[in-house]
Residue, then its C-alpha position, 0 to 999 in steps of 0.5 A: m881826510a885832508a883831500e876830502s876837505l880840499r875837494i869840497a872847497a873846490g866844488s865837489k858834491g861828494s865822491q865814492v872810492f873803489q879798489c880792484a878786488d884783485n889788486p888793491k893798489l888800483v883805485a877808482a874814484i867817482t866824484e860829482w862836481d858843481s861844474l865841469g870847470k871846477a872839476k878841471s881846475y881842481s884836477q890841475s891844482p898843485a893842492l891835488r898833486e900834493a895830496q896825491q903825493k902824501s897819500g902814496v899815489y905814484s903814477q899820473p891818474e887817468i881822468f874821465v868826464l862822465e855824464p849820466c845815461q838817459t836809458i840803458p839799452 
């Protein structure tokens, strides 16, 4: 997958992709990065936009920065 090699070259440590059970056109990807800076840089790169267009992404993805929880109440 071309997008995977782009992510790895940009500092991705791996990812998981999920799709909504009720609507397979809704997709969520969770990607771990070497650093927040590398993730932000990749999210704004022309290479990502091109890969999204080639894969059929037709709307601007929402991006959330998450951190692991220490404990779950």
